[in-house]
C-alpha positions as CSV (number, residue, x, y, z in Angstrom):
1,X,92.9,104.7,149.1
2,X,95.2,101.7,148.6
3,X,95.9,99.9,145.3
4,X,94.9,102.9,143.1
5,X,91.2,102.4,144.0
6,X,90.6,106.2,144.1
7,X,91.9,106.6,140.6
8,X,89.9,103.6,139.4
9,X,86.7,104.9,140.9
10,X,87.2,108.2,139.2
11,X,87.6,106.4,135.8
12,X,84.4,104.4,136.4
13,X,82.4,107.5,137.2
14,X,83.7,109.4,134.1
15,X,82.7,106.5,131.8
16,X,79.7,105.2,133.6
17,X,77.2,105.0,130.7
18,X,79.7,103.5,128.2
19,X,81.0,100.9,130.6
20,X,77.4,99.9,131.6
21,X,76.4,99.5,128.0
22,X,79.4,97.4,127.1
23,X,79.3,95.2,130.1
24,X,75.7,94.4,129.4
25,X,76.2,93.8,125.7
26,X,74.0,96.6,124.5
27,X,75.6,99.5,122.7
28,X,72.5,101.8,122.6
29,X,73.1,103.1,119.0
30,X,70.4,104.1,116.6
31,X,70.8,100.7,115.0
32,X,70.0,98.8,118.2
33,X,66.3,98.9,118.0
34,X,66.3,97.4,114.5
35,X,69.0,94.8,115.4
36,X,67.0,93.8,118.5
37,X,63.8,93.3,116.5
38,X,65.4,91.0,113.9
39,X,67.4,89.1,116.5
40,X,64.4,88.3,118.6
41,X,62.7,86.8,115.6
42,X,65.6,84.2,115.5
43,X,65.2,83.3,119.3
44,X,63.1,80.2,119.8
45,X,61.6,78.5,122.9
46,X,63.4,75.3,124.0
47,X,61.7,72.0,123.2
48,X,60.7,69.7,126.0
49,X,63.6,68.1,128.1
50,X,64.4,64.5,127.3
51,X,66.4,62.0,129.2
52,X,66.8,59.1,126.8
53,X,68.9,56.1,127.7
54,X,71.8,56.9,125.4
55,X,75.5,56.0,125.4
56,X,77.6,59.2,125.7
57,X,81.3,60.0,125.5
58,X,82.6,63.4,126.7
59,X,86.1,64.7,125.9
60,X,88.1,67.6,127.3
61,X,91.7,68.6,127.6
62,X,94.0,70.7,129.8
63,X,97.4,72.2,129.2
64,X,100.2,74.2,130.8
65,X,103.1,76.1,129.3
66,X,106.3,77.0,131.2
67,X,109.4,79.1,130.3
68,X,112.8,78.4,131.8
69,X,116.0,80.5,132.2
70,X,118.0,78.9,129.3
71,X,115.3,80.2,126.9
72,X,113.4,77.0,126.7
73,X,109.6,76.5,126.5
74,X,107.8,73.4,127.7
75,X,104.2,72.5,127.1
76,X,102.2,69.7,128.7
77,X,98.8,68.7,127.3
78,X,96.5,66.0,128.5
79,X,93.1,64.9,127.4
80,X,90.4,62.7,129.0
81,X,87.4,60.9,127.5
82,X,84.9,59.7,130.0
83,X,81.9,57.5,129.1
84,X,78.4,57.2,130.5
85,X,79.1,53.5,131.2
86,X,82.1,54.3,133.5
87,X,85.3,53.8,131.4
88,X,88.0,56.4,131.0
89,X,90.6,57.0,128.2
90,X,93.6,59.2,128.7
91,X,96.3,60.8,126.5
92,X,99.2,63.1,127.3
93,X,101.7,64.9,125.1
94,X,104.6,67.2,126.1
95,X,107.7,68.7,124.5
96,X,110.4,71.3,125.0
97,X,111.6,73.8,122.4
98,X,114.0,76.8,122.4
99,X,112.2,80.1,122.0
100,X,113.3,81.0,118.5
101,X,110.2,82.9,117.4
102,X,107.5,85.0,118.9
103,X,106.1,83.3,122.1
104,X,102.6,83.5,120.5
105,X,103.5,80.8,118.0
106,X,104.5,78.4,120.8
107,X,101.2,79.1,122.6
108,X,99.4,78.4,119.3
109,X,101.4,75.1,119.0
110,X,100.4,74.1,122.5
111,X,96.8,74.9,121.7
112,X,96.8,72.8,118.5
113,X,98.5,69.9,120.3
114,X,95.9,70.1,123.1
115,X,93.1,69.8,120.6
116,X,95.0,67.1,118.6
117,X,95.1,64.8,121.6
118,X,91.4,65.5,122.2
119,X,90.8,64.1,118.7
120,X,93.1,61.1,119.4
121,X,91.5,60.2,122.7
122,X,88.0,60.6,121.3
123,X,88.9,58.3,118.4
124,X,90.3,55.7,120.8
125,X,87.2,55.9,123.0
126,X,84.8,55.7,120.0
127,X,86.6,52.8,118.3
128,X,86.7,50.7,121.5
129,X,83.0,51.2,122.2
130,X,80.5,48.8,120.7
131,X,77.8,51.4,120.8
132,X,77.9,55.2,121.0
133,X,75.0,57.6,120.5
134,X,76.6,61.0,121.3
135,X,80.2,62.3,121.4
136,X,80.7,65.6,123.2
137,X,83.8,67.7,122.8
138,X,84.5,70.8,124.8
139,X,85.0,73.8,122.5
140,X,84.1,74.7,119.0
141,X,84.2,72.2,116.2
142,X,83.7,74.7,113.4
143,X,86.5,76.9,114.7
144,X,88.9,74.0,114.3
145,X,88.8,74.2,110.5
146,X,88.6,77.9,109.9
147,X,92.2,78.7,110.9
148,X,94.7,78.7,108.1
149,X,96.8,75.5,108.4
150,X,100.5,76.3,108.5
151,X,103.7,74.6,109.5
152,X,105.4,75.2,112.9
153,X,109.1,75.8,112.6
154,X,110.0,73.5,115.5
155,X,111.8,70.2,115.0
156,X,109.5,67.2,115.1
157,X,106.3,69.3,115.1
158,X,106.6,71.1,111.8
159,X,103.8,68.9,110.3
160,X,101.6,69.1,113.5
161,X,98.8,70.9,111.9
162,X,98.5,68.3,109.2
163,X,98.4,65.5,111.8
164,X,95.8,67.5,113.6
165,X,93.6,67.8,110.5
166,X,94.1,64.1,109.6
167,X,92.9,62.9,113.0
168,X,90.0,65.3,113.1
169,X,88.8,64.1,109.7
170,X,89.2,60.5,110.9
171,X,87.0,61.4,113.8
172,X,84.4,63.0,111.6
173,X,84.3,60.0,109.3
174,X,84.0,57.5,112.2
175,X,81.0,59.5,113.5
176,X,79.4,59.7,110.0
177,X,79.7,56.0,109.4
178,X,78.4,55.0,112.8
179,X,75.7,57.7,112.9
180,X,77.2,59.1,116.1
181,X,75.9,62.6,117.1
182,X,79.1,64.7,117.4
183,X,78.7,68.0,119.3
184,X,81.2,70.7,120.1
185,X,80.0,72.8,123.2
186,X,81.6,76.2,123.8
187,X,81.1,78.0,127.1
188,X,82.8,81.1,125.9
189,X,82.6,82.2,122.3
190,X,83.3,85.4,120.3
191,X,81.8,84.0,117.1
192,X,79.5,86.4,115.1
193,X,77.6,84.1,112.8
194,X,74.1,85.3,113.7
195,X,75.2,88.9,114.1
196,X,76.7,89.0,110.6
197,X,73.7,87.5,109.0
198,X,71.3,90.0,110.8
199,X,73.5,92.9,109.8
200,X,73.5,91.8,106.2
201,X,69.7,91.7,106.3
202,X,69.5,95.2,107.8
203,X,72.0,96.5,105.3
204,X,69.7,95.3,102.5
205,X,66.7,96.8,104.2
206,X,68.4,100.2,104.8
207,X,69.7,100.4,101.2
208,X,66.2,99.6,99.9
209,X,64.7,102.4,102.1
210,X,67.3,105.0,101.0
211,X,67.4,104.1,97.3
212,X,64.4,106.4,96.2
213,X,66.3,109.5,97.4
214,X,69.7,108.5,95.9
215,X,71.0,108.6,92.3
216,X,72.4,105.4,90.9
217,X,75.9,106.8,91.4
218,X,75.2,107.7,95.1
219,X,73.5,104.3,95.7
220,X,76.6,102.5,94.2
221,X,78.9,104.6,96.5
222,X,76.9,103.7,99.6
223,X,76.7,100.1,98.6
224,X,80.4,99.9,98.1
225,X,81.0,101.7,101.4
226,X,78.9,99.2,103.3
227,X,80.6,96.3,101.5
228,X,84.1,97.5,102.4
229,X,84.6,97.0,106.1
230,X,88.2,98.4,106.0
231,X,87.2,101.7,104.6
232,X,88.9,104.6,106.4
233,X,86.6,106.5,108.8
234,X,87.5,109.9,107.4
235,X,86.7,108.8,103.8
236,X,83.5,107.1,105.0
237,X,82.3,110.3,106.8
238,X,82.9,112.5,103.8
239,X,81.0,110.1,101.5
240,X,78.0,109.9,103.9
241,X,77.9,113.7,104.5
242,X,77.7,114.3,100.7
243,X,74.6,112.1,100.4
244,X,71.1,113.7,100.4
245,X,69.9,112.0,103.6
246,X,68.6,113.3,106.9
247,X,70.6,113.4,110.1
248,X,68.7,110.4,111.5
249,X,69.5,108.4,108.3
250,X,73.1,109.5,108.5
251,X,73.3,108.3,112.2
252,X,71.7,105.0,111.2
253,X,74.0,104.3,108.3
254,X,77.1,105.4,110.3
255,X,76.1,103.0,113.1
256,X,75.5,100.2,110.6
257,X,78.9,100.8,109.1
258,X,80.6,100.9,112.5
259,X,78.9,97.6,113.5
260,X,79.9,95.9,110.2
261,X,83.5,96.8,110.9
262,X,83.3,95.4,114.5
263,X,80.3,93.1,114.8
264,X,79.3,92.2,118.4
265,X,79.6,88.5,119.3
266,X,76.3,86.5,119.2
267,X,76.7,86.0,123.0
268,X,76.5,89.8,123.4
269,X,73.1,90.0,121.7
270,X,71.8,87.1,123.8
271,X,73.0,88.7,127.1
272,X,71.4,92.0,126.1
273,X,68.1,91.0,124.6
274,X,66.9,87.6,126.0
275,X,65.2,87.0,129.3
276,X,64.1,83.4,128.7
277,X,65.7,80.1,128.0
278,X,65.9,79.4,124.3
279,X,68.1,79.0,121.3
280,X,69.0,80.8,118.1
281,X,68.0,79.7,114.6
282,X,70.7,77.3,113.4
283,X,73.2,78.5,110.8
284,X,75.2,76.7,108.2
285,X,78.2,79.2,108.2
286,X,80.6,79.9,105.5
287,X,84.2,80.6,106.6
288,X,85.3,84.2,106.4
289,X,88.7,83.1,105.0
290,X,89.5,82.4,101.4
291,X,90.9,78.9,102.2
292,X,88.1,76.9,100.6
293,X,87.4,79.4,97.8
294,X,90.9,79.5,96.3
295,X,93.4,77.3,98.1
296,X,91.3,74.1,97.6
297,X,91.9,74.2,93.9
298,X,95.6,73.1,94.3
299,X,96.2,71.1,97.5
300,X,99.7,70.1,96.4
301,X,100.8,73.7,95.9
302,X,99.3,74.6,99.3
303,X,101.3,71.9,101.0
304,X,104.6,73.0,99.3
305,X,104.0,76.6,100.2
306,X,102.5,76.5,103.7
307,X,104.4,73.5,105.0
308,X,107.8,74.1,103.5
309,X,109.5,73.8,106.9
310,X,108.0,70.3,107.4
311,X,110.2,68.8,104.7
312,X,113.1,69.1,107.2
313,X,111.6,66.4,109.5
314,X,111.6,63.8,106.6
315,X,114.6,62.1,105.0
316,X,113.0,62.2,101.6
317,X,110.7,64.9,100.3
318,X,108.6,62.4,98.4
319,X,107.8,60.6,101.7
320,X,106.3,63.8,103.2
321,X,104.3,64.7,100.0
322,X,103.0,61.2,99.6
323,X,101.3,61.6,103.0
324,X,100.7,65.3,103.3
325,X,99.0,66.1,99.9
326,X,96.2,63.5,100.3
327,X,95.6,64.9,103.8
328,X,95.1,68.4,102.4
329,X,92.9,67.0,99.5
330,X,90.7,65.3,102.0
331,X,90.6,68.4,104.2
332,X,89.3,70.6,101.4
333,X,86.4,68.1,101.1
334,X,85.4,68.5,104.7
335,X,81.6,68.7,105.4
336,X,79.9,71.9,106.4
337,X,78.9,72.5,110.1
338,X,75.8,73.7,111.8
339,X,76.0,76.1,114.7
340,X,73.6,77.8,117.1
341,X,73.5,79.3,120.6
342,X,71.4,78.3,123.5
343,X,70.5,79.3,127.1
344,X,69.4,76.2,128.9
345,X,68.0,78.3,131.8
346,X,66.9,81.9,131.6
347,X,69.5,83.0,134.2
348,X,72.4,81.1,132.8
349,X,75.1,82.2,130.2
350,X,74.8,81.0,126.6
351,X,76.5,78.0,125.1
352,X,77.5,77.6,121.5
353,X,76.7,74.2,119.9
354,X,78.5,73.0,116.7
355,X,77.7,69.8,114.8
356,X,78.7,68.4,111.4
357,X,75.9,69.0,108.9
358,X,75.7,65.2,108.1
359,X,74.3,64.8,111.6
360,X,71.1,66.5,110.4
361,X,71.1,64.9,107.0
362,X,72.9,67.6,105.0
363,X,75.6,66.2,102.7
364,X,77.1,69.6,101.9
365,X,80.8,70.2,101.8
366,X,82.4,73.5,102.7
367,X,83.9,73.8,99.2
368,X,80.4,73.7,97.7
369,X,78.9,76.7,99.4
370,X,79.7,80.4,99.1
371,X,77.6,82.1,101.8
372,X,76.1,81.4,105.2
373,X,72.5,80.5,105.6
374,X,69.8,80.2,108.3
375,X,68.2,76.8,108.7
376,X,64.7,78.0,109.4
377,X,62.6,76.3,110.5
378,X,65.1,74.6,112.7
379,X,65.6,70.9,111.7
380,X,64.0,68.4,114.1
381,X,67.4,66.8,114.8
382,X,68.5,70.1,116.3
383,X,65.5,70.2,118.7
384,X,66.3,66.6,119.6
385,X,69.8,67.7,120.5
386,X,68.5,70.5,122.7
387,X,66.1,68.1,124.5
388,X,69.1,65.8,125.3
389,X,71.3,68.7,126.4
390,X,68.6,69.8,128.9
391,X,68.6,66.3,130.3
392,X,72.3,66.6,130.8
393,X,72.1,70.0,132.4
394,X,72.9,70.2,136.2
395,X,72.7,73.9,137.0
396,X,74.8,77.1,136.7
397,X,78.0,75.3,137.7
398,X,77.2,72.0,135.9
399,X,76.3,73.0,132.3
400,X,76.8,69.4,131.1
401,X,77.3,66.6,133.6
402,X,79.5,64.6,131.3
403,X,81.8,67.5,130.1
404,X,82.2,68.8,133.6
405,X,83.5,65.4,134.7
406,X,85.8,65.2,131.7
407,X,87.1,68.7,132.5
408,X,87.8,67.7,136.1
409,X,89.9,64.8,135.0
410,X,91.8,66.6,132.2
411,X,92.4,70.0,133.8
412,X,96.1,70.7,134.6
413,X,96.5,73.2,137.5
414,X,99.7,75.1,137.7
415,X,100.2,73.7,141.2
416,X,100.3,70.2,139.8
417,X,103.0,71.2,137.3
418,X,105.2,72.7,140.0
419,X,104.7,70.1,142.6
420,X,104.4,66.9,140.5
421,X,105.5,67.3,136.9
422,X,108.6,69.5,137.4
423,X,110.0,67.4,140.2
424,X,109.5,64.3,138.1
425,X,111.4,65.9,135.2
426,X,114.3,66.9,137.5
427,X,114.5,63.4,139.0
428,X,114.4,61.6,135.7
429,X,116.8,63.9,133.8
430,X,119.0,64.7,136.8
431,X,118.9,68.4,136.1
432,X,117.5,71.4,138.0
433,X,114.7,73.4,136.3
434,X,115.4,77.1,136.6
435,X,112.4,79.4,136.0
436,X,112.7,82.7,134.3
437,X,113.5,85.6,136.7
438,X,109.9,86.9,136.4
439,X,108.4,83.5,137.3
440,X,110.8,83.1,140.2
441,X,109.5,86.3,141.7
442,X,105.9,85.1,141.3
443,X,106.6,81.7,142.8
444,X,108.5,83.2,145.8
445,X,105.7,85.7,146.3
446,X,103.2,82.8,146.8
447,X,105.3,80.9,149.3
């Protein structure tokens, strides 16, 4: 067979059961029955669809990265905000750097820049509109504030993450003041907010069931084991085998420990165990990073440590600190967010919806909480949102009529970069652009 298909078929046949389970999202462990039961209690029917006459802005971005023979790296990011009343706002940002650090950092920089111009174009569109009811942004909102803000060691962009946070907070404040419903909608997500909460609940239940058969010392050992996700497997097995528990109980605890170390994404549970349209109980999540627990106590020290390279882009250190430290102080007072998943049709894939908690009347800030919590019963504002999103749903290829249109305008295909953007650079700068040898082969192969 050509193209190694004979070898590939042999691998599929040897691993048939494992592959089937993982591709459907169901691991089939002894824990799955319990996990399925508690998950299905958090799956709710959708409210009735609504199509109110509301003013909507939708924002999306596209980007492209290219490497050239001299060791240079170019990114082009563009963002579009479209409105339900027919106007469009656009932003573009590009830069070139020499590759002086791992390529992944430059990819991260381009990603942050892409989201940054989403915030900028959203702010522009909101501020120019006399009335806005809903602002939709493609991607997670909560995920934008859970990464550790650090400086990029590239001239002119060392403070990019601070500018990113500053603009995002300005957008949040604009929406809060004007009572604009701000939603982040993710088509693909590996977030585990619901899974983690359900596993914590099962952990408590299993420990309670086992406690009568265990001494205080053994119960402490087991509790510590389940609370320490990075415990080595060999050590974990020896601890479990020494406990006076049955083989079935051993399997259950071992599966729980394995799942705690590597929780399945929420989308995986939805794919495996739902056959109807619906949504998960909303969660007010707490970040699994110590940023708001420890770093928020001294924003000035955080700036000086994490953004040390950014001082190089300013003539005077005090000018940078005068701007940067208040930005970090404000960031550490950012509101909490509410997140949930939904399937708007029984046969569609899930979406993750994020919204600032002030949109449902919660004044909480992330620095004020220390654990995630379920919002059960779901607030009425959440069900209103779901009714609206159903009204904006256009089928399997049109998950949101506004965001799909914004995506079509902002998307940056590689063909456009090669046939439009690169020739324009060559013409304006009067230089040839020489792709890396690998990219030259790819381009020639496609001619």
